[in-house]
C-alpha positions, -999 to +999 in steps of 0.1 A: -197-490-046-228-505-064-231-493-099-262-472-093-245-454-064-213-450-086-230-434-113-251-411-090-221-398-073-204-392-105-233-371-118-239-393-149-274-381-152-263-345-159-241-356-189-247-335-221-226-328-250-226-302-277-202-317-301-216-347-318-212-361-353-240-348-375-224-348-409-235-368-437-202-384-443-204-404-410-210-440-420-241-456-405-226-489-392-233-496-356-219-532-356-184-522-370-161-493-370-142-487-402-108-473-393-081-455-412-046-451-396-023-422-404+011-434-392+020-470-386+054-466-370+060-479-334+031-462-317+008-466-347+014-503-346+002-504-310-031-492-323-031-515-353-027-544-327-056-532-305-079-529-339-067-564-351-079-580-317-115-566-322-144-582-342-161-548-342-132-530-361-123-531-398-088-518-407-096-503-440-066-481-449-032-472-436-009-444-445+028-439-439+057-423-458+081-451-449+078-485-468+096-502-438+065-493-415+040-503-442+058-536-447+057-544-410+020-534-408+012-554-439+027-586-427+012-582-392-024-580-407-017-611-428-005-630-399-036-620-379-058-632-408-070-597-415-077-584-449-051-562-465-056-525-458-054-501-488-020-483-485-014-446-490+022-433-493+046-413-516+041-379-500+034-360-468-001-354-483-009-389-491-031-390-459-056-366-477-066-394-502-074-417-472-096-392-454-113-384-487-127-419-487-164-421-476-162-457-462-141-447-431-158-438-399-127-427-378-090-421-380-061-430-356-032-404-359+002-416-347+025-393-368+052-369-355+039-341-334+043-315-362+017-332-384-011-337-358-027-303-363-031-303-399-041-339-402-067-336-375-082-306-392-085-322-424-101-354-409-128-335-389-136-315-421-139-348-438-164-361-412-141-386-395-138-390-358-102-381-348-082-403-322-049-385-321-017-393-303-002-366-281+003-337-286-024-317-305-004-289-318+027-268-316+012-233-310-018-220-290-034-210-322-032-246-335-050-257-304-078-231-310-079-243-346-086-279-333-115-266-310-129-242-337-131-272-363-145-297-339-173-272-329-180-261-366-182-297-380-197-314-349-169-341-352-154-353-318-116-350-314-099-373-287-063-372-275-056-409-269-040-404-235-037-439-221-024-431-186-060-417-178-069-455-176-039-468-157-051-490-131-036-473-103-046-440-117-083-450-119-082-464-085-070-432-072-098-415-093-123-437-075-110-428-042-111-391-049-147-394-059-155-413-025-139-384-007-111-407+007-086-379+003-110-352+014-110-319-005-082-318-029-054-293-022-024-301-044-016-325-073+014-336-090+024-356-121+048-356-151+069-376-174+099-388-157+115-415-181+149-419-192+146-416-230+182-412-240+183-446-258+150-437-275+163-403-287+196-417-299+202-451-316+223-466-344+193-471-369+192-509-363+181-512-327+158-491-305+176-497-272+211-507-265+235-480-280+239-455-308+244-418-309+225-409-340+193-390-345+174-379-378+169-399-411+197-424-402+181-434-368+153-455-358+116-446-350+112-416-326+149-407-329+141-396-365+121-367-353+115-364-317+152-356-308+150-324-329+125-310-306+149-315-276+176-297-296+153-267-306+129-262-279+129-256-242+098-265-222+077-292-211+074-313-244+053-342-231+028-330-205-003-351-212+007-383-193+009-363-161-017-336-166-044-359-182-052-379-150-047-347-128-075-330-148-100-359-139-090-356-103-096-319-103-126-319-126-108-295-150-132-281-177-161-295-156-167-272-126-131-262-125-102-249-149-066-242-151-061-204-149-024-198-153+010-213-152+047-207-151+077-230-160+112-233-149+140-253-168+173-266-156+206-264-176+210-291-204+236-317-197+221-351-200+219-357-237+254-344-245+270-364-217+252-396-229+266-392-265+301-383-252+300-414-231+292-436-259+312-420-286+338-395-272+343-366-295+311-372-316+296-340-331+263-347-315+279-343-280+286-308-289+252-296-301+234-269-281+205-288-266+179-262-257+156-284-237+166-284-201+170-317-184+143-311-158+115-287-165+090-278-136+057-263-145+034-248-117-003-243-124-032-226-105-068-238-106-100-217-105-110-236-075-078-230-056-058-263-061-021-262-072-006-284-097+031-293-103+043-310-135+078-323-142+094-333-175+126-353-170+137-375-198+175-368-203+190-381-171+196-417-158+165-425-136+138-453-131+105-446-148+078-428-128+051-403-135+054-389-100+017-387-093+007-370-060-029-367-049-031-346-017-062-335+003-074-325+037-076-361+047-044-375+031-025-384+001-012-409-024+023-407-039+032-427-069+070-425-066+069-447-032+038-465-041+023-453-007-008-438+009-015-419+040-050-413+054-054-395+087-070-418+112-068-448+090-031-454+087-005-452+112+003-416+124+030-399+104+038-432+084+033-444+049+012-476+041+016-495+009-010-487-018-016-525-025-045-529+000-060-496-008-061-500-045-075-535-043-103-522-022-109-491-044-100-509-077-121-490-104-152-508-118-140-505-152-109-526-144-129-551-124-152-558-153-127-556-182-094-569-168-096-600-189-101-581-221-073-556-214-050-586-206-020-585-229-027-550-243-001-525-244+013-505-215-002-529-189-036-530-204-044-493-205-040-491-242-071-514-245-092-490-224-083-458-243-088-475-277-120-492-263-135-457-252-128-442-286-142-471-306-174-472-285-180-436-289-177-439-328-200-469-327-226-451-306-222-417-324-216-401-291-189-378-275-155-394-269-145-399-232-117-374-235-133-347-255-117-318-277-117-294-247-098-319-225-075-328-254-062-293-261-061-282-225-038-311-216-016-303-247-013-266-247+009-268-217+038-273-242+037-240-261+028-220-229+056-237-211+081-226-239+067-190-240+071-188-201+108-198-203+115-175-232+099-147-212+122-152-181+097-174-163+067-151-169+033-165-159+011-174-188-027-174-189-042-207-199-071-204-224-105-214-216-113-234-246-147-241-233-155-204-234-172-205-201-190-239-204-167-255-178-189-238-150-219-261-158-203-291-172-202-325-153-173-349-152-185-383-165-151-398-173-150-435-167-185-436-152-201-457-178-196-494-170-199-503-207-162-497-210-166-460-220 
């Protein structure tokens, strides 16, 4: 589509936001964004890399409790010819001194999940835009805390959900908006990724062996594994549900109403440890997180959604997207499309031609900028969207309502399973504003 028609169909003219930075602490620098980073481990360093590649970003300060992570970041910035960032460490509260600085516009939070809520709340109260890795909080109340703080302070909060910008995901969104699939009926997605070598390692290498977790392990195995031991539920819903929310206009003319979760038995992690190290104590742990968790969601406009969390068993990577409407469907797992009257009857057709035809305008314009960025380039887009919002003092492309809606699936899933698969009401974090809000995601060709 031509840009004018693209924006017209997306309702860009109706955009309006109630949460905007108005605090005196927000720095007045339109040419550069001064960033602080809380957590510079594996994921945090991905964001450090994105910041170091931009002339409009100053990496002012970094915070981490581990010297090994700070050292890697310190050496990386020096190699890139960047000024040294002020370092904060020594305690779990060290981040507060970073956020108390008045020369920081925004913060990127890439710490373990259990710290996101507290650190985000402090950051918004300090007048800093928040770009936070998934997930937002561990309880429903913590999600409401984030919404209430963002509304009270006027400071935007953005979950840095990069899959919303994946090239095929955005091409499918373009097709949805051009009515290629017709009226949407059913959507699927999830996190289907063999993480056994991420959740266990020997402390010296990320992949390739090891059966340890906790302090002696490396990276996410230091903390993420414990969630799989202690908690049953969909522990990582946002990669799947984030794009689905855009397809179905969730919080913008539509909303999730209720959900129910089912979980299989847990065998994958124990079998993995036993195979690598027969008789090891970690093979005898009671892993509460089922190997495959399935969540079913209802929407106000009548669509159904299925989410799958599957990270403990041998399998190829797939987020399992399915976008199905009255005219046809796309399925990610077989990279195929079927459109009634346009593809062969009762047969699949490769997505290659379709996604080339409907390649999203953002990818057409910024492919070269995203070249070499993390996760096939989508890290550039999510980081760019956040930075542009900070520079222009406007709402983030994924706002606080989107952020908590995609994240609250985790505690609700756990509660559903604890209550023998009882359906759970999904909070309306917009407090009714969803009825009149318009979806503007990925409709600004500036890269926003």
